[in-house]
Backbone bond lengths (Angstrom), bond angles and torsions (degrees), N, CA, C in turn:
res aa  C-N    CA-C-N  psi(-1)  N-CA   C-N-CA  omega(-1)  CA-C   N-CA-C  phi
1 M - - - 1.462 - - 1.497 107.17 -
2 N 1.295 115.14 139.29 1.461 122.18 175.14 1.520 109.36 -114.33
3 R 1.288 115.08 119.53 1.475 117.62 179.32 1.518 108.25 -81.31
4 S 1.272 114.36 124.33 1.475 124.40 172.96 1.550 113.82 53.54
5 S 1.340 116.99 24.89 1.475 118.68 178.91 1.542 110.53 -87.59
6 D 1.308 116.82 -22.27 1.457 119.35 -178.77 1.494 111.50 -129.51
7 G 1.284 117.54 32.81 1.462 122.54 -177.90 1.486 109.34 -176.79
8 P 1.336 113.50 -177.46 1.469 117.83 179.84 1.510 113.53 -66.22
9 A 1.318 116.47 163.08 1.462 120.83 -178.64 1.509 107.30 -59.61
10 G 1.372 114.24 149.12 1.461 117.85 179.88 1.518 110.93 85.95
11 T 1.319 119.52 15.46 1.445 122.04 178.97 1.525 108.59 -122.20
12 A 1.344 115.79 162.18 1.442 122.91 174.08 1.513 109.13 -131.15
13 A 1.326 117.11 134.11 1.482 120.99 177.69 1.526 109.84 -97.87
14 I 1.303 117.80 137.42 1.419 123.43 -179.30 1.531 110.13 -124.86
15 A 1.321 117.85 113.87 1.450 121.39 178.66 1.546 109.39 -82.67
16 V 1.339 114.90 139.64 1.456 121.83 -178.70 1.508 110.92 -133.23
17 R 1.332 116.33 140.36 1.442 123.23 171.13 1.520 108.16 -111.95
18 V 1.292 117.56 125.57 1.469 122.92 -173.71 1.510 111.02 -98.41
19 R 1.324 117.21 137.43 1.461 123.45 171.65 1.520 107.33 -121.20
20 P 1.369 116.15 89.72 1.459 117.35 -178.64 1.525 111.76 -77.37
21 G 1.310 115.80 160.79 1.445 122.71 176.72 1.496 113.34 73.26
22 A 1.297 118.51 22.70 1.502 123.01 -179.43 1.505 109.43 -72.67
23 S 1.321 116.90 163.43 1.450 121.11 179.39 1.561 111.27 -73.92
24 R 1.339 115.11 -21.83 1.494 119.12 177.89 1.506 107.10 -153.00
25 T 1.344 116.47 158.50 1.444 122.20 176.72 1.546 107.86 -82.72
26 A 1.333 114.75 131.54 1.463 118.80 179.10 1.511 107.66 -152.88
27 V 1.345 116.10 147.40 1.468 122.60 177.09 1.519 107.14 -125.23
28 G 1.347 114.58 122.37 1.436 117.85 178.63 1.536 111.13 159.31
29 G 1.282 115.01 151.76 1.457 120.34 -179.37 1.525 110.55 102.13
30 A 1.332 116.24 166.68 1.436 121.88 -176.73 1.502 110.07 -123.35
31 Y 1.331 117.39 151.96 1.474 124.27 178.36 1.511 106.40 -147.76
32 Q 1.347 114.93 132.03 1.438 120.69 176.94 1.500 110.02 -80.45
33 G 1.303 119.63 100.64 1.452 121.68 -177.27 1.509 112.63 -115.02
34 P 1.351 117.92 -171.20 1.452 122.60 -175.64 1.504 112.25 -68.32
35 Y 1.333 121.60 -19.31 1.449 123.48 177.51 1.513 114.14 -103.60
36 G 1.332 115.31 16.33 1.458 118.75 -178.79 1.521 109.54 103.38
37 T 1.323 116.33 -164.47 1.454 120.51 -178.78 1.502 108.55 -68.56
38 A 1.377 115.89 119.71 1.446 120.84 -176.88 1.503 111.55 -105.14
39 I 1.267 114.28 155.40 1.480 121.08 170.59 1.538 108.19 -86.27
40 V 1.292 117.95 134.80 1.431 123.10 179.31 1.485 110.33 -86.74
41 V 1.361 116.49 126.11 1.450 121.76 177.74 1.520 108.15 -122.03
42 A 1.303 116.85 114.13 1.459 123.15 176.95 1.532 108.35 -96.74
43 V 1.323 116.52 129.57 1.470 121.66 -179.45 1.532 109.80 -129.85
44 T 1.325 116.44 151.36 1.450 120.57 -179.76 1.539 110.67 -78.94
45 A 1.280 117.98 -20.66 1.457 121.59 -177.14 1.530 110.24 -67.03
46 P 1.331 117.18 143.52 1.468 119.41 177.36 1.552 110.80 -76.69
47 A 1.321 115.53 163.24 1.486 118.79 178.16 1.496 108.10 -86.00
48 V 1.357 117.35 65.59 1.435 122.63 -178.29 1.509 108.38 -132.83
49 D 1.324 119.33 130.17 1.432 124.75 173.83 1.558 113.50 54.12
50 G 1.307 116.28 33.61 1.468 120.50 177.29 1.506 116.29 75.91
51 R 1.319 115.50 7.42 1.504 116.59 -176.26 1.513 111.65 -69.09
52 A 1.360 118.95 -36.60 1.469 119.67 176.42 1.536 110.97 -66.44
53 T 1.333 116.51 -42.08 1.457 118.84 179.32 1.537 111.61 -61.40
54 D 1.302 116.08 -41.13 1.457 119.53 176.93 1.507 112.48 -62.65
55 A 1.368 117.36 -41.18 1.423 123.12 177.90 1.521 111.58 -65.75
56 V 1.308 116.54 -39.79 1.473 121.67 177.29 1.529 111.55 -62.13
57 H 1.320 115.18 -42.07 1.455 121.41 -179.20 1.544 108.65 -61.20
58 R 1.344 117.25 -46.81 1.461 120.76 178.26 1.525 113.01 -63.64
59 A 1.326 116.27 -45.77 1.479 121.98 -176.86 1.536 111.91 -65.53
60 L 1.338 115.70 -41.78 1.470 120.95 -179.28 1.543 109.32 -65.23
61 A 1.307 116.97 -47.33 1.474 121.60 179.91 1.501 109.97 -58.96
62 A 1.330 118.96 -45.24 1.457 122.08 179.87 1.549 110.81 -64.24
63 A 1.325 117.18 -43.22 1.460 120.64 -177.46 1.521 111.64 -66.58
64 L 1.341 116.00 -32.45 1.475 119.68 -177.82 1.533 111.31 -94.41
65 R 1.331 116.27 2.89 1.481 122.89 179.79 1.520 110.59 55.34
66 L 1.369 115.10 47.72 1.437 122.86 176.39 1.540 108.86 -120.80
67 R 1.329 115.34 159.04 1.456 118.21 172.28 1.529 106.06 -73.35
68 R 1.328 114.07 147.23 1.484 117.72 178.93 1.534 110.60 -60.75
69 A 1.313 117.78 -32.24 1.482 120.88 178.29 1.516 112.52 -65.74
70 D 1.360 116.66 -20.50 1.493 120.09 -179.58 1.504 111.68 -76.51
71 L 1.345 117.96 -19.06 1.436 121.72 179.88 1.487 110.94 -101.07
72 I 1.325 118.14 123.01 1.462 123.02 -177.77 1.524 107.89 -114.34
73 L 1.298 117.69 128.15 1.453 121.34 177.97 1.515 108.25 -78.27
74 R 1.326 115.63 115.11 1.476 120.09 -177.21 1.485 112.39 -92.24
75 R 1.354 117.25 -40.73 1.478 123.29 -177.21 1.528 109.74 -145.13
76 G 1.301 114.64 150.51 1.475 121.17 171.92 1.495 116.57 92.09
77 A 1.346 118.92 33.29 1.442 120.56 -178.76 1.519 114.07 -57.25
78 V 1.347 115.37 -31.66 1.478 121.56 -178.50 1.531 112.27 -118.08
79 S 1.336 116.80 23.87 1.410 119.95 -176.83 1.570 110.53 -125.74
80 R 1.320 117.96 160.01 1.433 120.51 175.67 1.588 111.13 -74.52
81 D 1.310 115.68 -21.50 1.465 120.57 178.05 1.553 106.44 -100.81
82 K 1.297 113.60 120.17 1.473 120.09 -175.37 1.552 108.34 -125.12
83 L 1.322 114.63 156.19 1.437 121.09 175.06 1.511 108.48 -129.21
84 F 1.317 117.29 116.44 1.435 124.89 175.77 1.494 111.41 -100.84
85 V 1.288 118.44 151.09 1.454 124.07 176.78 1.509 110.50 -124.65
86 V 1.328 115.56 134.28 1.445 122.48 177.64 1.534 108.08 -110.45
87 A 1.308 116.29 117.85 1.471 120.51 176.15 1.510 107.04 -80.40
88 D 1.342 115.75 138.67 1.465 122.69 179.27 1.515 111.74 47.06
89 P 1.341 117.28 63.14 1.459 121.18 -176.40 1.515 111.73 -66.51
90 P 1.353 116.31 150.69 1.477 119.56 177.91 1.588 107.87 -67.04
91 A 1.287 114.89 157.91 1.449 121.95 -177.21 1.542 113.46 -59.69
92 D 1.315 116.70 -32.75 1.465 120.91 -175.52 1.542 113.20 -96.07
93 L 1.313 118.47 14.91 1.474 121.37 -176.24 1.539 110.03 -62.34
94 D 1.326 119.93 -38.15 1.459 122.52 176.90 1.547 111.09 -56.83
95 A 1.310 116.74 -45.39 1.454 122.03 -179.44 1.556 109.76 -64.55
96 R 1.341 116.48 -43.65 1.462 119.11 178.72 1.526 111.04 -60.49
97 L 1.320 115.32 -42.65 1.502 118.47 179.76 1.515 112.75 -66.81
98 R 1.322 117.02 -41.44 1.470 120.16 174.64 1.502 113.69 -57.76
99 A 1.307 115.67 -43.45 1.475 120.62 179.55 1.523 109.75 -62.13
100 L 1.308 119.02 -39.23 1.441 121.05 179.90 1.529 111.43 -71.33
101 R 1.335 117.17 -40.87 1.441 120.73 -178.46 1.546 110.50 -66.62
102 D 1.350 116.86 -30.60 1.462 119.58 -175.62 1.543 111.47 -87.93
103 T 1.363 116.81 5.59 1.452 122.58 -177.56 1.515 107.93 -108.92
104 S 1.301 118.54 140.41 1.463 123.66 171.51 1.516 110.20 -79.52
105 P 1.345 117.11 138.16 1.479 118.79 -179.33 1.520 113.74 -66.61
């Protein structure tokens, strides 16, 4: 997570690598992507008409215990590599992200 490196002060950027068409939805693991170390999010939705992006948004919010509205997709609407931004992130967001990155999906 990068605090305020890709947005206004008081924000946190979260890099995500999407695996669409998975057998089950899972959040966990790390991937070295274009936005830095990303959290891997596997979703059952196919990469068609934004369905996988929508599923990733829901799964990531649930895994991080955030409201979906708190996560804003900044980059990668049609890419497997996405960058989400959290405005006014909770103090323990770094720990939540580390726990997810250190877990296998």
